[in-house]
C-alpha positions as CSV (number, residue, x, y, z in Angstrom):
1,X,-31.0,1.8,22.0
2,X,-29.7,-1.7,21.4
3,X,-29.1,-1.0,17.7
4,X,-26.9,2.0,18.7
5,X,-24.9,-0.1,21.1
6,X,-24.4,-2.8,18.5
7,X,-23.3,-0.2,15.9
8,X,-20.9,1.4,18.3
9,X,-19.5,-2.0,19.3
10,X,-19.0,-2.9,15.6
11,X,-17.4,0.4,14.9
12,X,-14.9,-0.1,17.7
13,X,-14.0,-3.6,16.4
14,X,-13.5,-2.2,12.9
15,X,-11.2,0.5,14.2
16,X,-9.3,-2.0,16.1
17,X,-8.7,-4.1,13.0
18,X,-7.7,-1.1,11.0
19,X,-5.2,-0.1,13.7
20,X,-3.8,-3.7,13.8
21,X,-3.6,-3.8,9.9
22,X,-1.6,-0.6,9.8
23,X,0.9,-2.0,12.4
24,X,1.1,-5.3,10.5
25,X,2.1,-3.6,7.3
26,X,5.2,-2.1,8.9
27,X,8.2,-2.6,6.5
28,X,11.5,-1.6,8.1
29,X,13.4,-1.9,4.8
30,X,10.9,0.5,3.2
31,X,11.4,2.9,6.0
32,X,15.1,2.8,5.5
33,X,14.6,3.6,1.8
34,X,12.3,6.5,2.7
35,X,14.9,7.8,5.1
36,X,17.6,7.7,2.4
37,X,15.4,9.5,-0.1
38,X,14.6,12.2,2.5
39,X,18.3,12.7,3.3
40,X,19.3,12.8,-0.4
41,X,16.5,15.2,-1.4
42,X,16.8,17.6,1.5
43,X,20.6,17.9,1.9
44,X,21.3,20.2,-1.0
45,X,25.1,20.7,-0.4
46,X,26.1,17.0,-0.8
47,X,28.9,16.3,-3.3
48,X,28.4,13.6,-5.9
49,X,30.9,11.4,-4.0
50,X,29.0,11.9,-0.8
51,X,25.8,10.9,-2.5
52,X,27.4,7.7,-3.8
53,X,28.7,6.8,-0.3
54,X,25.4,7.6,1.3
55,X,23.6,5.3,-1.1
56,X,26.1,2.5,-0.2
57,X,25.7,3.2,3.6
58,X,21.9,3.0,3.3
59,X,22.1,-0.1,1.0
60,X,24.2,-1.9,3.7
61,X,22.0,-0.6,6.4
62,X,18.9,-2.0,4.6
63,X,20.5,-5.4,4.3
64,X,21.3,-5.5,8.0
65,X,17.8,-4.5,8.9
66,X,16.3,-7.1,6.5
67,X,18.5,-9.8,8.0
68,X,17.6,-8.9,11.5
69,X,13.9,-8.8,10.9
70,X,14.0,-12.0,8.9
71,X,15.8,-13.8,11.7
72,X,13.4,-12.9,14.5
73,X,9.8,-13.8,15.2
74,X,8.7,-10.2,15.9
75,X,9.5,-7.2,18.2
76,X,11.4,-8.0,21.3
77,X,13.8,-6.2,23.6
78,X,16.7,-8.1,22.0
79,X,15.6,-7.0,18.5
80,X,15.2,-3.4,19.6
81,X,18.7,-3.5,21.1
82,X,20.2,-4.9,17.9
83,X,18.3,-2.4,15.7
84,X,19.6,0.4,17.8
85,X,23.2,-0.9,17.3
86,X,22.6,-1.1,13.6
87,X,21.3,2.5,13.5
88,X,24.3,3.7,15.6
89,X,26.7,2.1,13.1
90,X,24.9,3.9,10.3
91,X,24.9,7.2,12.1
92,X,28.7,6.9,12.9
93,X,29.4,6.3,9.2
94,X,27.3,9.3,8.3
95,X,29.1,11.4,10.9
96,X,32.5,10.4,9.4
97,X,31.3,11.2,5.9
98,X,29.5,14.5,6.4
99,X,30.9,17.9,7.6
100,X,29.8,19.0,11.1
101,X,27.1,21.3,9.6
102,X,25.9,18.6,7.2
103,X,25.7,16.1,10.1
104,X,23.6,18.5,12.1
105,X,21.2,18.8,9.2
106,X,21.1,15.0,8.9
107,X,20.2,14.6,12.6
108,X,17.5,17.3,12.2
109,X,16.0,15.5,9.1
110,X,16.0,12.1,11.0
111,X,14.4,13.7,14.1
112,X,11.7,15.5,12.0
113,X,10.9,12.2,10.3
114,X,9.7,10.9,13.7
115,X,12.4,8.3,14.1
116,X,14.9,10.4,15.9
117,X,18.7,9.8,15.7
118,X,18.3,6.6,17.8
119,X,21.4,4.8,18.8
120,X,23.4,8.0,18.4
């Protein structure tokens, strides 16, 4: 019985470390890149000009995210607020660039990706 308790205890500790390791590998810039790829791959009706501008919007967005994450010690309410502002700026640029139907598709893609159109 004691061996079973020890084994279960060790399994719980291992799962806790695995969970923590996954959270620690979070890379916001990589997530921005994944989002851009998702948008470019799944929005079939983009013009070449729109694709170039989207690439630039996401490049600038990634730089802002990188600067923000580098200038903070970790997640905080202030960082979350600043991140939402950065996302809102990106979404406004996308709204200006895309047609109404394209923007609806964009919002759907972002929401399906589990990140939602935060800072809308």
